[in-house]
PDB file of N, CA, C and O in Angstrom:
ATOM      1  N   MET A   1     -64.393 -33.470 -16.034  1.00  0.00           N
ATOM      2  CA  MET A   1     -65.191 -32.308 -15.721  1.00  0.00           C
ATOM      3  C   MET A   1     -64.481 -31.409 -14.711  1.00  0.00           C
ATOM      4  O   MET A   1     -64.392 -30.197 -14.911  1.00  0.00           O
ATOM      5  N   ILE A   2     -63.982 -31.993 -13.639  1.00  0.00           N
ATOM      6  CA  ILE A   2     -63.276 -31.230 -12.604  1.00  0.00           C
ATOM      7  C   ILE A   2     -62.003 -30.614 -13.176  1.00  0.00           C
ATOM      8  O   ILE A   2     -61.677 -29.468 -12.867  1.00  0.00           O
ATOM      9  N   ILE A   3     -61.293 -31.355 -13.996  1.00  0.00           N
ATOM     10  CA  ILE A   3     -60.046 -30.856 -14.584  1.00  0.00           C
ATOM     11  C   ILE A   3     -60.346 -29.673 -15.499  1.00  0.00           C
ATOM     12  O   ILE A   3     -59.614 -28.683 -15.495  1.00  0.00           O
ATOM     13  N   THR A   4     -61.410 -29.770 -16.276  1.00  0.00           N
ATOM     14  CA  THR A   4     -61.795 -28.676 -17.168  1.00  0.00           C
ATOM     15  C   THR A   4     -62.129 -27.419 -16.370  1.00  0.00           C
ATOM     16  O   THR A   4     -61.708 -26.322 -16.737  1.00  0.00           O
ATOM     17  N   LEU A   5     -62.872 -27.569 -15.300  1.00  0.00           N
ATOM     18  CA  LEU A   5     -63.196 -26.417 -14.454  1.00  0.00           C
ATOM     19  C   LEU A   5     -61.941 -25.836 -13.818  1.00  0.00           C
ATOM     20  O   LEU A   5     -61.814 -24.618 -13.694  1.00  0.00           O
ATOM     21  N   GLY A   6     -61.018 -26.697 -13.418  1.00  0.00           N
ATOM     22  CA  GLY A   6     -59.759 -26.239 -12.838  1.00  0.00           C
ATOM     23  C   GLY A   6     -58.934 -25.443 -13.831  1.00  0.00           C
ATOM     24  O   GLY A   6     -58.368 -24.404 -13.490  1.00  0.00           O
ATOM     25  N   VAL A   7     -58.866 -25.934 -15.061  1.00  0.00           N
ATOM     26  CA  VAL A   7     -58.124 -25.236 -16.116  1.00  0.00           C
ATOM     27  C   VAL A   7     -58.766 -23.890 -16.413  1.00  0.00           C
ATOM     28  O   VAL A   7     -58.056 -22.893 -16.548  1.00  0.00           O
ATOM     29  N   LEU A   8     -60.079 -23.834 -16.516  1.00  0.00           N
ATOM     30  CA  LEU A   8     -60.766 -22.577 -16.772  1.00  0.00           C
ATOM     31  C   LEU A   8     -60.570 -21.582 -15.620  1.00  0.00           C
ATOM     32  O   LEU A   8     -60.369 -20.390 -15.848  1.00  0.00           O
ATOM     33  N   PHE A   9     -60.632 -22.085 -14.394  1.00  0.00           N
ATOM     34  CA  PHE A   9     -60.419 -21.219 -13.239  1.00  0.00           C
ATOM     35  C   PHE A   9     -59.001 -20.643 -13.237  1.00  0.00           C
ATOM     36  O   PHE A   9     -58.817 -19.454 -12.975  1.00  0.00           O
ATOM     37  N   MET A  10     -58.009 -21.472 -13.524  1.00  0.00           N
ATOM     38  CA  MET A  10     -56.623 -21.000 -13.546  1.00  0.00           C
ATOM     39  C   MET A  10     -56.395 -20.003 -14.687  1.00  0.00           C
ATOM     40  O   MET A  10     -55.655 -19.032 -14.525  1.00  0.00           O
ATOM     41  N   ALA A  11     -57.023 -20.240 -15.828  1.00  0.00           N
ATOM     42  CA  ALA A  11     -56.897 -19.288 -16.939  1.00  0.00           C
ATOM     43  C   ALA A  11     -57.494 -17.942 -16.544  1.00  0.00           C
ATOM     44  O   ALA A  11     -56.900 -16.897 -16.807  1.00  0.00           O
ATOM     45  N   LEU A  12     -58.659 -17.963 -15.918  1.00  0.00           N
ATOM     46  CA  LEU A  12     -59.284 -16.728 -15.463  1.00  0.00           C
ATOM     47  C   LEU A  12     -58.426 -16.035 -14.410  1.00  0.00           C
ATOM     48  O   LEU A  12     -58.277 -14.813 -14.440  1.00  0.00           O
ATOM     49  N   ALA A  13     -57.863 -16.800 -13.482  1.00  0.00           N
ATOM     50  CA  ALA A  13     -56.996 -16.224 -12.449  1.00  0.00           C
ATOM     51  C   ALA A  13     -55.764 -15.583 -13.076  1.00  0.00           C
ATOM     52  O   ALA A  13     -55.344 -14.515 -12.631  1.00  0.00           O
ATOM     53  N   ASN A  14     -55.173 -16.200 -14.094  1.00  0.00           N
ATOM     54  CA  ASN A  14     -53.996 -15.638 -14.752  1.00  0.00           C
ATOM     55  C   ASN A  14     -54.336 -14.368 -15.520  1.00  0.00           C
ATOM     56  O   ASN A  14     -53.553 -13.418 -15.523  1.00  0.00           O
ATOM     57  N   ILE A  15     -55.482 -14.342 -16.165  1.00  0.00           N
ATOM     58  CA  ILE A  15     -55.898 -13.137 -16.886  1.00  0.00           C
ATOM     59  C   ILE A  15     -56.112 -11.987 -15.920  1.00  0.00           C
ATOM     60  O   ILE A  15     -55.667 -10.868 -16.174  1.00  0.00           O
ATOM     61  N   LEU A  16     -56.788 -12.255 -14.818  1.00  0.00           N
ATOM     62  CA  LEU A  16     -57.015 -11.206 -13.818  1.00  0.00           C
ATOM     63  C   LEU A  16     -55.702 -10.721 -13.208  1.00  0.00           C
ATOM     64  O   LEU A  16     -55.543  -9.525 -12.964  1.00  0.00           O
ATOM     65  N   ALA A  17     -54.766 -11.626 -12.961  1.00  0.00           N
ATOM     66  CA  ALA A  17     -53.460 -11.235 -12.423  1.00  0.00           C
ATOM     67  C   ALA A  17     -52.701 -10.365 -13.424  1.00  0.00           C
ATOM     68  O   ALA A  17     -52.056  -9.394 -13.028  1.00  0.00           O
ATOM     69  N   ALA A  18     -52.767 -10.696 -14.703  1.00  0.00           N
ATOM     70  CA  ALA A  18     -52.087  -9.900 -15.729  1.00  0.00           C
ATOM     71  C   ALA A  18     -52.678  -8.494 -15.796  1.00  0.00           C
ATOM     72  O   ALA A  18     -51.939  -7.518 -15.925  1.00  0.00           O
ATOM     73  N   LEU A  19     -53.996  -8.386 -15.710  1.00  0.00           N
ATOM     74  CA  LEU A  19     -54.626  -7.067 -15.721  1.00  0.00           C
ATOM     75  C   LEU A  19     -54.242  -6.257 -14.489  1.00  0.00           C
ATOM     76  O   LEU A  19     -54.054  -5.043 -14.573  1.00  0.00           O
ATOM     77  N   LEU A  20     -54.127  -6.921 -13.356  1.00  0.00           N
ATOM     78  CA  LEU A  20     -53.719  -6.248 -12.125  1.00  0.00           C
ATOM     79  C   LEU A  20     -52.288  -5.725 -12.235  1.00  0.00           C
ATOM     80  O   LEU A  20     -52.007  -4.601 -11.820  1.00  0.00           O
ATOM     81  N   VAL A  21     -51.391  -6.525 -12.785  1.00  0.00           N
ATOM     82  CA  VAL A  21     -50.003  -6.093 -12.961  1.00  0.00           C
ATOM     83  C   VAL A  21     -49.923  -4.934 -13.947  1.00  0.00           C
ATOM     84  O   VAL A  21     -49.188  -3.974 -13.720  1.00  0.00           O
ATOM     85  N   GLN A  22     -50.672  -5.018 -15.034  1.00  0.00           N
ATOM     86  CA  GLN A  22     -50.677  -3.933 -16.012  1.00  0.00           C
ATOM     87  C   GLN A  22     -51.159  -2.637 -15.374  1.00  0.00           C
ATOM     88  O   GLN A  22     -50.569  -1.581 -15.600  1.00  0.00           O
ATOM     89  N   GLY A  23     -52.214  -2.704 -14.586  1.00  0.00           N
ATOM     90  CA  GLY A  23     -52.721  -1.519 -13.911  1.00  0.00           C
ATOM     91  C   GLY A  23     -51.713  -0.943 -12.936  1.00  0.00           C
ATOM     92  O   GLY A  23     -51.590   0.276 -12.817  1.00  0.00           O
ATOM     93  N   ALA A  24     -50.986  -1.813 -12.232  1.00  0.00           N
ATOM     94  CA  ALA A  24     -49.973  -1.346 -11.288  1.00  0.00           C
ATOM     95  C   ALA A  24     -48.825  -0.649 -12.010  1.00  0.00           C
ATOM     96  O   ALA A  24     -48.320   0.367 -11.533  1.00  0.00           O
ATOM     97  N   VAL A  25     -48.413  -1.180 -13.146  1.00  0.00           N
ATOM     98  CA  VAL A  25     -47.318  -0.566 -13.910  1.00  0.00           C
ATOM     99  C   VAL A  25     -47.743   0.795 -14.447  1.00  0.00           C
ATOM    100  O   VAL A  25     -46.975   1.754 -14.372  1.00  0.00           O
ATOM    101  N   ILE A  26     -48.939   0.889 -14.981  1.00  0.00           N
ATOM    102  CA  ILE A  26     -49.428   2.164 -15.507  1.00  0.00           C
ATOM    103  C   ILE A  26     -49.559   3.182 -14.382  1.00  0.00           C
ATOM    104  O   ILE A  26     -49.222   4.352 -14.565  1.00  0.00           O
ATOM    105  N   SER A  27     -50.043   2.753 -13.226  1.00  0.00           N
ATOM    106  CA  SER A  27     -50.157   3.669 -12.086  1.00  0.00           C
ATOM    107  C   SER A  27     -48.779   4.144 -11.646  1.00  0.00           C
ATOM    108  O   SER A  27     -48.607   5.315 -11.308  1.00  0.00           O
ATOM    109  N   GLY A  28     -47.804   3.253 -11.648  1.00  0.00           N
ATOM    110  CA  GLY A  28     -46.437   3.633 -11.294  1.00  0.00           C
ATOM    111  C   GLY A  28     -45.852   4.636 -12.271  1.00  0.00           C
ATOM    112  O   GLY A  28     -45.188   5.590 -11.864  1.00  0.00           O
ATOM    113  N   GLU A  29     -46.094   4.425 -13.562  1.00  0.00           N
ATOM    114  CA  GLU A  29     -45.612   5.378 -14.568  1.00  0.00           C
ATOM    115  C   GLU A  29     -46.285   6.733 -14.383  1.00  0.00           C
ATOM    116  O   GLU A  29     -45.631   7.770 -14.488  1.00  0.00           O
ATOM    117  N   ARG A  30     -47.571   6.730 -14.113  1.00  0.00           N
ATOM    118  CA  ARG A  30     -48.309   7.984 -13.895  1.00  0.00           C
ATOM    119  C   ARG A  30     -47.765   8.714 -12.668  1.00  0.00           C
ATOM    120  O   ARG A  30     -47.564   9.928 -12.701  1.00  0.00           O
ATOM    121  N   PHE A  31     -47.527   7.973 -11.588  1.00  0.00           N
ATOM    122  CA  PHE A  31     -47.001   8.567 -10.368  1.00  0.00           C
ATOM    123  C   PHE A  31     -45.621   9.165 -10.608  1.00  0.00           C
ATOM    124  O   PHE A  31     -45.326  10.263 -10.137  1.00  0.00           O
ATOM    125  N   GLU A  32     -44.772   8.439 -11.344  1.00  0.00           N
ATOM    126  CA  GLU A  32     -43.426   8.926 -11.641  1.00  0.00           C
ATOM    127  C   GLU A  32     -43.470  10.216 -12.457  1.00  0.00           C
ATOM    128  O   GLU A  32     -42.723  11.154 -12.177  1.00  0.00           O
ATOM    129  N   MET A  33     -44.335  10.267 -13.457  1.00  0.00           N
ATOM    130  CA  MET A  33     -44.451  11.473 -14.286  1.00  0.00           C
ATOM    131  C   MET A  33     -44.974  12.644 -13.465  1.00  0.00           C
ATOM    132  O   MET A  33     -44.497  13.769 -13.616  1.00  0.00           O
ATOM    133  N   GLU A  34     -45.953  12.389 -12.596  1.00  0.00           N
ATOM    134  CA  GLU A  34     -46.505  13.469 -11.785  1.00  0.00           C
ATOM    135  C   GLU A  34     -45.481  13.992 -10.796  1.00  0.00           C
ATOM    136  O   GLU A  34     -45.524  15.167 -10.431  1.00  0.00           O
ATOM    137  N   GLN A  35     -44.555  13.139 -10.351  1.00  0.00           N
ATOM    138  CA  GLN A  35     -43.494  13.594  -9.466  1.00  0.00           C
ATOM    139  C   GLN A  35     -42.548  14.546 -10.190  1.00  0.00           C
ATOM    140  O   GLN A  35     -41.927  15.401  -9.558  1.00  0.00           O
ATOM    141  N   ARG A  36     -42.435  14.405 -11.500  1.00  0.00           N
ATOM    142  CA  ARG A  36     -41.603  15.301 -12.309  1.00  0.00           C
ATOM    143  C   ARG A  36     -42.347  16.580 -12.694  1.00  0.00           C
ATOM    144  O   ARG A  36     -41.795  17.436 -13.385  1.00  0.00           O
ATOM    145  N   GLY A  37     -43.589  16.711 -12.252  1.00  0.00           N
ATOM    146  CA  GLY A  37     -44.348  17.912 -12.558  1.00  0.00           C
ATOM    147  C   GLY A  37     -45.114  17.858 -13.866  1.00  0.00           C
ATOM    148  O   GLY A  37     -45.503  18.896 -14.400  1.00  0.00           O
ATOM    149  N   LYS A  38     -45.333  16.673 -14.383  1.00  0.00           N
ATOM    150  CA  LYS A  38     -46.064  16.515 -15.638  1.00  0.00           C
ATOM    151  C   LYS A  38     -47.434  15.932 -15.355  1.00  0.00           C
ATOM    152  O   LYS A  38     -47.655  15.303 -14.320  1.00  0.00           O
ATOM    153  N   VAL A  39     -48.343  16.146 -16.281  1.00  0.00           N
ATOM    154  CA  VAL A  39     -49.682  15.586 -16.194  1.00  0.00           C
ATOM    155  C   VAL A  39     -49.830  14.601 -17.342  1.00  0.00           C
ATOM    156  O   VAL A  39     -49.638  14.970 -18.501  1.00  0.00           O
ATOM    157  N   LEU A  40     -50.166  13.362 -17.039  1.00  0.00           N
ATOM    158  CA  LEU A  40     -50.335  12.360 -18.086  1.00  0.00           C
ATOM    159  C   LEU A  40     -51.741  12.405 -18.636  1.00  0.00           C
ATOM    160  O   LEU A  40     -52.716  12.423 -17.885  1.00  0.00           O
ATOM    161  N   VAL A  41     -51.840  12.424 -19.952  1.00  0.00           N
ATOM    162  CA  VAL A  41     -53.138  12.415 -20.616  1.00  0.00           C
ATOM    163  C   VAL A  41     -53.073  11.425 -21.770  1.00  0.00           C
ATOM    164  O   VAL A  41     -51.991  11.056 -22.226  1.00  0.00           O
ATOM    165  N   ASP A  42     -54.232  11.005 -22.233  1.00  0.00           N
ATOM    166  CA  ASP A  42     -54.289  10.143 -23.402  1.00  0.00           C
ATOM    167  C   ASP A  42     -53.920  10.933 -24.646  1.00  0.00           C
ATOM    168  O   ASP A  42     -54.002  12.161 -24.673  1.00  0.00           O
ATOM    169  N   ARG A  43     -53.515  10.203 -25.672  1.00  0.00           N
ATOM    170  CA  ARG A  43     -53.079  10.837 -26.911  1.00  0.00           C
ATOM    171  C   ARG A  43     -54.194  11.665 -27.547  1.00  0.00           C
ATOM    172  O   ARG A  43     -53.931  12.754 -28.058  1.00  0.00           O
ATOM    173  N   TRP A  44     -55.438  11.168 -27.526  1.00  0.00           N
ATOM    174  CA  TRP A  44     -56.548  11.890 -28.145  1.00  0.00           C
ATOM    175  C   TRP A  44     -56.810  13.202 -27.410  1.00  0.00           C
ATOM    176  O   TRP A  44     -57.143  14.208 -28.036  1.00  0.00           O
ATOM    177  N   PHE A  45     -56.662  13.197 -26.073  1.00  0.00           N
ATOM    178  CA  PHE A  45     -56.888  14.413 -25.307  1.00  0.00           C
ATOM    179  C   PHE A  45     -55.814  15.450 -25.621  1.00  0.00           C
ATOM    180  O   PHE A  45     -56.113  16.635 -25.769  1.00  0.00           O
ATOM    181  N   ALA A  46     -54.576  15.007 -25.722  1.00  0.00           N
ATOM    182  CA  ALA A  46     -53.492  15.935 -26.051  1.00  0.00           C
ATOM    183  C   ALA A  46     -53.693  16.547 -27.435  1.00  0.00           C
ATOM    184  O   ALA A  46     -53.435  17.733 -27.635  1.00  0.00           O
ATOM    185  N   ALA A  47     -54.157  15.733 -28.395  1.00  0.00           N
ATOM    186  CA  ALA A  47     -54.399  16.243 -29.743  1.00  0.00           C
ATOM    187  C   ALA A  47     -55.515  17.287 -29.735  1.00  0.00           C
ATOM    188  O   ALA A  47     -55.388  18.341 -30.358  1.00  0.00           O
ATOM    189  N   LYS A  48     -56.611  16.992 -29.027  1.00  0.00           N
ATOM    190  CA  LYS A  48     -57.710  17.959 -28.948  1.00  0.00           C
ATOM    191  C   LYS A  48     -57.263  19.231 -28.241  1.00  0.00           C
ATOM    192  O   LYS A  48     -57.665  20.328 -28.628  1.00  0.00           O
ATOM    193  N   SER A  49     -56.439  19.094 -27.214  1.00  0.00           N
ATOM    194  CA  SER A  49     -55.948  20.258 -26.486  1.00  0.00           C
ATOM    195  C   SER A  49     -55.054  21.109 -27.385  1.00  0.00           C
ATOM    196  O   SER A  49     -55.135  22.337 -27.361  1.00  0.00           O
ATOM    197  N   ARG A  50     -54.207  20.461 -28.174  1.00  0.00           N
ATOM    198  CA  ARG A  50     -53.354  21.209 -29.113  1.00  0.00           C
ATOM    199  C   ARG A  50     -54.203  21.967 -30.134  1.00  0.00           C
ATOM    200  O   ARG A  50     -53.916  23.118 -30.460  1.00  0.00           O
ATOM    201  N   GLU A  51     -55.242  21.314 -30.628  1.00  0.00           N
ATOM    202  CA  GLU A  51     -56.123  21.975 -31.603  1.00  0.00           C
ATOM    203  C   GLU A  51     -56.784  23.203 -30.986  1.00  0.00           C
ATOM    204  O   GLU A  51     -56.827  24.268 -31.601  1.00  0.00           O
ATOM    205  N   ALA A  52     -57.297  23.049 -29.771  1.00  0.00           N
ATOM    206  CA  ALA A  52     -57.961  24.171 -29.100  1.00  0.00           C
ATOM    207  C   ALA A  52     -56.982  25.289 -28.800  1.00  0.00           C
ATOM    208  O   ALA A  52     -57.325  26.464 -28.935  1.00  0.00           O
ATOM    209  N   GLU A  53     -55.768  24.944 -28.393  1.00  0.00           N
ATOM    210  CA  GLU A  53     -54.756  25.958 -28.093  1.00  0.00           C
ATOM    211  C   GLU A  53     -54.327  26.683 -29.368  1.00  0.00           C
ATOM    212  O   GLU A  53     -54.071  27.887 -29.345  1.00  0.00           O
ATOM    213  N   ALA A  54     -54.248  25.947 -30.485  1.00  0.00           N
ATOM    214  CA  ALA A  54     -53.870  26.575 -31.755  1.00  0.00           C
ATOM    215  C   ALA A  54     -54.929  27.578 -32.189  1.00  0.00           C
ATOM    216  O   ALA A  54     -54.604  28.641 -32.718  1.00  0.00           O
ATOM    217  N   GLU A  55     -56.192  27.240 -31.967  1.00  0.00           N
ATOM    218  CA  GLU A  55     -57.265  28.162 -32.315  1.00  0.00           C
ATOM    219  C   GLU A  55     -57.259  29.392 -31.415  1.00  0.00           C
ATOM    220  O   GLU A  55     -57.589  30.493 -31.858  1.00  0.00           O
ATOM    221  N   ALA A  56     -56.883  29.205 -30.150  1.00  0.00           N
ATOM    222  CA  ALA A  56     -56.928  30.296 -29.182  1.00  0.00           C
ATOM    223  C   ALA A  56     -55.688  31.183 -29.234  1.00  0.00           C
ATOM    224  O   ALA A  56     -55.737  32.328 -28.785  1.00  0.00           O
ATOM    225  N   GLY A  57     -54.605  30.692 -29.758  1.00  0.00           N
ATOM    226  CA  GLY A  57     -53.368  31.486 -29.778  1.00  0.00           C
ATOM    227  C   GLY A  57     -52.218  30.698 -29.191  1.00  0.00           C
ATOM    228  O   GLY A  57     -51.997  29.541 -29.550  1.00  0.00           O
ATOM    229  N   THR A  58     -51.485  31.327 -28.289  1.00  0.00           N
ATOM    230  CA  THR A  58     -50.303  30.675 -27.727  1.00  0.00           C
ATOM    231  C   THR A  58     -50.679  29.655 -26.669  1.00  0.00           C
ATOM    232  O   THR A  58     -51.759  29.716 -26.081  1.00  0.00           O
ATOM    233  N   SER A  59     -49.791  28.735 -26.441  1.00  0.00           N
ATOM    234  CA  SER A  59     -50.050  27.647 -25.499  1.00  0.00           C
ATOM    235  C   SER A  59     -49.082  27.706 -24.323  1.00  0.00           C
ATOM    236  O   SER A  59     -47.872  27.804 -24.526  1.00  0.00           O
ATOM    237  N   PRO A  60     -49.604  27.646 -23.084  1.00  0.00           N
ATOM    238  CA  PRO A  60     -48.702  27.591 -21.937  1.00  0.00           C
ATOM    239  C   PRO A  60     -48.239  26.168 -21.630  1.00  0.00           C
ATOM    240  O   PRO A  60     -47.542  25.946 -20.641  1.00  0.00           O
ATOM    241  N   TRP A  61     -48.619  25.205 -22.465  1.00  0.00           N
ATOM    242  CA  TRP A  61     -48.269  23.818 -22.215  1.00  0.00           C
ATOM    243  C   TRP A  61     -47.249  23.336 -23.228  1.00  0.00           C
ATOM    244  O   TRP A  61     -47.289  23.715 -24.398  1.00  0.00           O
ATOM    245  N   ARG A  62     -46.346  22.509 -22.770  1.00  0.00           N
ATOM    246  CA  ARG A  62     -45.377  21.868 -23.644  1.00  0.00           C
ATOM    247  C   ARG A  62     -45.656  20.373 -23.589  1.00  0.00           C
ATOM    248  O   ARG A  62     -45.715  19.788 -22.507  1.00  0.00           O
ATOM    249  N   PHE A  63     -45.829  19.752 -24.754  1.00  0.00           N
ATOM    250  CA  PHE A  63     -46.187  18.350 -24.820  1.00  0.00           C
ATOM    251  C   PHE A  63     -44.941  17.508 -25.073  1.00  0.00           C
ATOM    252  O   PHE A  63     -44.093  17.871 -25.888  1.00  0.00           O
ATOM    253  N   GLN A  64     -44.839  16.406 -24.383  1.00  0.00           N
ATOM    254  CA  GLN A  64     -43.777  15.442 -24.625  1.00  0.00           C
ATOM    255  C   GLN A  64     -44.436  14.094 -24.815  1.00  0.00           C
ATOM    256  O   GLN A  64     -45.366  13.737 -24.092  1.00  0.00           O
ATOM    257  N   ARG A  65     -43.959  13.364 -25.770  1.00  0.00           N
ATOM    258  CA  ARG A  65     -44.548  12.063 -26.054  1.00  0.00           C
ATOM    259  C   ARG A  65     -43.543  10.980 -25.705  1.00  0.00           C
ATOM    260  O   ARG A  65     -42.370  11.079 -26.065  1.00  0.00           O
ATOM    261  N   SER A  66     -43.983   9.975 -25.024  1.00  0.00           N
ATOM    262  CA  SER A  66     -43.107   8.859 -24.700  1.00  0.00           C
ATOM    263  C   SER A  66     -43.847   7.560 -24.970  1.00  0.00           C
ATOM    264  O   SER A  66     -45.074   7.496 -24.887  1.00  0.00           O
ATOM    265  N   THR A  67     -43.098   6.550 -25.288  1.00  0.00           N
ATOM    266  CA  THR A  67     -43.682   5.251 -25.556  1.00  0.00           C
ATOM    267  C   THR A  67     -43.327   4.323 -24.407  1.00  0.00           C
ATOM    268  O   THR A  67     -42.163   4.205 -24.024  1.00  0.00           O
ATOM    269  N   THR A  68     -44.328   3.675 -23.870  1.00  0.00           N
ATOM    270  CA  THR A  68     -44.117   2.716 -22.793  1.00  0.00           C
ATOM    271  C   THR A  68     -44.405   1.327 -23.307  1.00  0.00           C
ATOM    272  O   THR A  68     -44.721   1.144 -24.483  1.00  0.00           O
ATOM    273  N   ARG A  69     -44.299   0.361 -22.439  1.00  0.00           N
ATOM    274  CA  ARG A  69     -44.595  -1.006 -22.857  1.00  0.00           C
ATOM    275  C   ARG A  69     -46.064  -1.168 -23.201  1.00  0.00           C
ATOM    276  O   ARG A  69     -46.433  -2.107 -23.907  1.00  0.00           O
ATOM    277  N   PHE A  70     -46.914  -0.263 -22.711  1.00  0.00           N
ATOM    278  CA  PHE A  70     -48.352  -0.399 -22.925  1.00  0.00           C
ATOM    279  C   PHE A  70     -48.888   0.611 -23.918  1.00  0.00           C
ATOM    280  O   PHE A  70     -50.104   0.767 -24.028  1.00  0.00           O
ATOM    281  N   GLY A  71     -48.020   1.307 -24.648  1.00  0.00           N
ATOM    282  CA  GLY A  71     -48.498   2.236 -25.662  1.00  0.00           C
ATOM    283  C   GLY A  71     -47.953   3.635 -25.456  1.00  0.00           C
ATOM    284  O   GLY A  71     -47.116   3.878 -24.587  1.00  0.00           O
ATOM    285  N   ASP A  72     -48.440   4.534 -26.265  1.00  0.00           N
ATOM    286  CA  ASP A  72     -47.995   5.920 -26.206  1.00  0.00           C
ATOM    287  C   ASP A  72     -48.680   6.650 -25.069  1.00  0.00           C
ATOM    288  O   ASP A  72     -49.877   6.484 -24.836  1.00  0.00           O
ATOM    289  N   ILE A  73     -47.915   7.451 -24.374  1.00  0.00           N
ATOM    290  CA  ILE A  73     -48.454   8.316 -23.331  1.00  0.00           C
ATOM    291  C   ILE A  73     -47.919   9.710 -23.615  1.00  0.00           C
ATOM    292  O   ILE A  73     -46.728   9.887 -23.872  1.00  0.00           O
ATOM    293  N   THR A  74     -48.781  10.671 -23.569  1.00  0.00           N
ATOM    294  CA  THR A  74     -48.368  12.045 -23.779  1.00  0.00           C
ATOM    295  C   THR A  74     -48.363  12.750 -22.439  1.00  0.00           C
ATOM    296  O   THR A  74     -49.323  12.652 -21.674  1.00  0.00           O
ATOM    297  N   ALA A  75     -47.285  13.458 -22.154  1.00  0.00           N
ATOM    298  CA  ALA A  75     -47.173  14.193 -20.904  1.00  0.00           C
ATOM    299  C   ALA A  75     -47.205  15.684 -21.221  1.00  0.00           C
ATOM    300  O   ALA A  75     -46.560  16.148 -22.161  1.00  0.00           O
ATOM    301  N   MET A  76     -47.956  16.412 -20.432  1.00  0.00           N
ATOM    302  CA  MET A  76     -48.037  17.854 -20.594  1.00  0.00           C
ATOM    303  C   MET A  76     -47.366  18.523 -19.409  1.00  0.00           C
ATOM    304  O   MET A  76     -47.583  18.124 -18.265  1.00  0.00           O
ATOM    305  N   ARG A  77     -46.562  19.528 -19.667  1.00  0.00           N
ATOM    306  CA  ARG A  77     -45.944  20.293 -18.604  1.00  0.00           C
ATOM    307  C   ARG A  77     -46.278  21.755 -18.835  1.00  0.00           C
ATOM    308  O   ARG A  77     -46.104  22.274 -19.937  1.00  0.00           O
ATOM    309  N   ARG A  78     -46.751  22.405 -17.807  1.00  0.00           N
ATOM    310  CA  ARG A  78     -47.083  23.822 -17.910  1.00  0.00           C
ATOM    311  C   ARG A  78     -45.794  24.624 -17.856  1.00  0.00           C
ATOM    312  O   ARG A  78     -44.988  24.448 -16.943  1.00  0.00           O
ATOM    313  N   THR A  79     -45.596  25.504 -18.830  1.00  0.00           N
ATOM    314  CA  THR A  79     -44.386  26.319 -18.881  1.00  0.00           C
ATOM    315  C   THR A  79     -44.753  27.752 -18.579  1.00  0.00           C
ATOM    316  O   THR A  79     -45.041  28.530 -19.489  1.00  0.00           O
ATOM    317  N   GLU A  80     -44.744  28.103 -17.322  1.00  0.00           N
ATOM    318  CA  GLU A  80     -45.113  29.461 -16.913  1.00  0.00           C
ATOM    319  C   GLU A  80     -43.880  30.295 -16.684  1.00  0.00           C
ATOM    320  O   GLU A  80     -43.985  31.470 -16.333  1.00  0.00           O
TER     321      GLU A  80
END
C-alpha cells in the first residue's frame, strides 16, 4: 500500500515537473521573440488576423512561422 502511494506520488511529481519545464521553455521562447520585436500569437489567431486584414485591404503586419519543440508558433512583426 505504501509503495503504491509512493509510486503514484512520484508519477504525479514528475508530471508536474515536466509541465513546469515546458512552461519555462515556452516563456523563454516568447521572451526571446519579443526581444526581437515580434509578437507571438497562436496559429488560429494569426489565421483570423490574416483573414480580417485581407478583407480590410493592406496589412501592416508580416507573419513568420516557426516550429518549436512544442509545436508551431506564428510571430507577427509590424512593418511600419
